[in-house]
C-alpha angles and dihedrals in degrees: 000000000000114000121178115238121253090210116032090212088066093066109113124226088237090066092068100032097042122033109137097106113215110229117231113248115244093238097058119118115249120259131213114201116191119200115199107193142164125177090343094152099123093058108016100091092057090051092051093046089054088057089054087065089066130072103249096193103128092015123108118197115203116191118203106191116186092219096283118210098198128069093295093107091054092051092047091050092051092051095040094127089067096062135082090194139354119201118187113187138118115277136182094247143302096305091053091050093050093048091051090049095052090047086064095044124112102181131114091229128044134202139148133224126196123222093258098045126104133206121206122237115290092002094130091054089052092050093050092046090052090058092045092051095044105042090172091064119107094178131026118201122193136191117274142184138206113226137187125234090278089055092247111150112248097173133009125207120203124191127218131173093249090057095056100067124109090238090057097041096047087084086063097165089064101027109037133153120239103240101218089056094055122092129172142185124264088246091054090053093047089051101042102024166110105077117254101254092205087068116077101170109017096044092108092052090050092050097044094047090050089052094045092054095067109003139079116257120189 
């Protein structure tokens, strides 16, 4: 699904070094990706272009925009073919937006992506394949990295089975999961969710610890 950039500076290095799109296998579970955003204009186009480097067959992207007042609506309009649904309305914060998004979701697998996050090429295929190949998994956690504006890695996060137990994660300040790299089944969400809407920053920690207490993370 090639879409020309609005801003040439939003073109990602991956677009020139990696452009043999991996087709999604027919037996992959479906994925619902919710994007809670508000005035995300400075970063949003890069996020959307990273999604273009993934086969989105079987993926629905639901954008929950909190009535942005910057250029976010223009960017969303330009990338409209990417989205299953775009909702632009005031909300009471990120947790509220995510809950509303998942209430609209139809996929087997859920995840959310903020307006300044990136996914690497073919990541969504890998996530869906991980759930297909490990049907006992309630939650799949991938590696992640923090990057600066030049996309230089400032900190890398590596997952390992021993790091995905409740006993390890309970010290969440030291052993936390990186939210964009965490995906979970619809059943896991229905059991552990929705997000506590009184929490605006630690809502992911609250959800993931609830899941880790009784569910299988891989």
